[in-house]
N, C-alpha and C positions, 0 to 999 in steps of 0.2 A: 373182349378182351384189348383191343386196341384203346378202347375207350378206359379203361380201367388204367393202363399205363401212363395215358396223359394226364389222369387225374391226379396219380401218385407222382407224377413229375412236376407237374404244378406245385404240389402241395410240397414237395421238398425244396422247390425254387422260392416258394414264398418263406420258408422257414429259414433257408439260408440268408435272404434279404432281409428279415427280421433279426437274425443274429448279427450280420454285418452293421445295421444301423443301430443295435445297440453297444457294440463293441465302439462304434464311432461317436456315438453320444456320450457315452463313458470316458472316451480319451478326450474329448470337449470338455466336460466336466471339470477332468482331473487337470486340464492346461488353465482353465479359467481360474479354478480355485488357487492354484500356483500362482497365476499373475494377480489375483487380488491379496495375496500374502506378502507381495512385494512392497516396499517403502515408496512412497509419494516422490520424494525428494523435489518437494516444491521450492522454489526460489527464496533464499534468506536475507535478499535486499531488503532494505527498509529504508523509507524517507524520513528524514527527522523533521518533527515539526518545529516552526518557529516559537520562541518563548511565548509570546501573545498567543497563540493558537493551543500552546501545551497547557496554559492556566485554564482555558475554557474546557479542553478535552477531559482534564484531570477531574472536572465535576460531572463529567456525562457518563453515565453507568453503562448505558449501551454501547458507547464507543470502547469503554476499558474493555467489556467483555467479546467484542467483535475484535479487537487487537490480539487479546488471548487465543481466541479460536484461530486466527489466522497464522499466528505465530506455531501453533500446536500442528497446523497442517504439515510442516517441515518434517515432524516425525510420525507422521502418520503412514500406516498401511492403506491400501485400497479399502480393506475392510473395515479400517477405522472410518476411513471417508464414507462410507456406505451407513455406519451406524452413526455418524454426526451429522449425516446430510439435511435431517429434518431441524436439527436444532440449529444449524448456521443457517439456514433459511427465515428460523423465527428471529434470530438475533439481529439478522440484517432489516427484516421488516422492522423490529421495534427500534433500529437504529436510524431508520428513515422517518419513522412516526414520533421521535423524539428530538430533532435537530435544535439546539439553542438559537436564540434570537439572533446572537451576533456571528453564526455560522449559516444563518437561512438565506442563503444566495439560490438562483436558479443554476448555476454552474454546479453547486454543491450537490442540489438536488437531483442533478442530471447523474453526477456520478454516482448517488446514493441507488438511482433507479438500476443502472448498470450492475451494481453489486448483487440488489434484490432479484434482478433477472438471473444472473449467474447462477445464483445460491436456488433459485429455482428448479433451473436446468439441471443442475446437479442433482438436487432432490428426485427428480424425474427419473435420472438416470440410474439412481441407487435403488430405485423402488421396480425396476422393471424385473420380471420372472426371471429372463436369463442378463445378466449384466454384462456389458461391453466394456471391459477392463481398460481399452485404448481410450474410448471416448471418456469415460469416468475420469481417468486420469488427466485427460487434456482439459477438461471443464475445472477439475480441483486446481491445476496448475495456474488456471486464469485468476482464480480469485487473489493471490496475493499480488499479483500484478495491478489488478483493478484496485485493490486496497491503497497501494502506493499511487497510484493515479488520484485516488480520492484525498489522500493526504497532500499530494501537489497543490490540489485545486483549493483546500483549506489554507495553505501556505500562502497561496496567491490573494487570498482577501487581505492579508498584511504586510505584502510587500509594497513598497514605497513605490511611486511614479520618479521616473526622472527629474520632473519639475519640483516636487517635493524635496528631493535630493540635493538640486542647486539651491532651492529656498534655505534648506539646511545649512549647507556650506556658506552660503552669503552671511547668514545670520553669525555662524562660527568665526568669518573673517571679521565682521564687524565687531563682533566682542572683543577678537583680540586685538584689534586697532585701539579701540577704547581701553582696554587694558593695558596697552603699552604706553599711551598718553597719561595715562594716571601715574604709573609706575616710574617712568623714567625722570627725574628732576631736571630743571635748567641748572646749566653750568652757573657756578658761582664764582664771582672776580675777587682775585687776592687785592689785598689792599697795594696800593701803588707806592713804593718806596724810591728812593734816590738810585738806590742800586737794585734795579731790574733783573731778576733771573730771566733766564729763557724761558723757564716754565710759566712764568707770571707773563711774559710777553705772546706765549702762545693761547693762554687762558685768555687774556683779554682780546684775542683778535678774533674769539669764537662768536 
């Protein structure tokens, strides 16, 4: 009799625990679904490329595609991020593999490496069976920041050094001096007459 009682008790306890676990799992799933439906609110700050850099990137298809995707992030929900995580990784890989020769520096490559790494981490987080919204959001928000760092690095390739600026200023100064020498004519003397005016005296004394 006692044995039957304990068996029944254990069965009831196991059943209660299972119900509690299921209820907890359902609650967690609802919270995760709610979190994933929220907007990412990524940074909208943009770095403007210098005109020389802009001319190159205007012809760089992978750059144009990546720029568009980064801009879209600010309007994405976390569910959108999950859906686009794999394409983002492929875009960043394409960017890394198609760098124009004029931008092909170690510093630019390093920044591209960071973008590819971040996009791969984002993809891994998005592909998990149970997604962690907080981690996914953090990684997704880092992409626009790294993109701006990448653009800053591109701009630095076209920034003149202090020495180059000084040389340009010297060239401008020399040009102005030569221009001044050519434009200003020598003073002309008036014919001397018996009745000298004050003006003629002043001009002669020049």
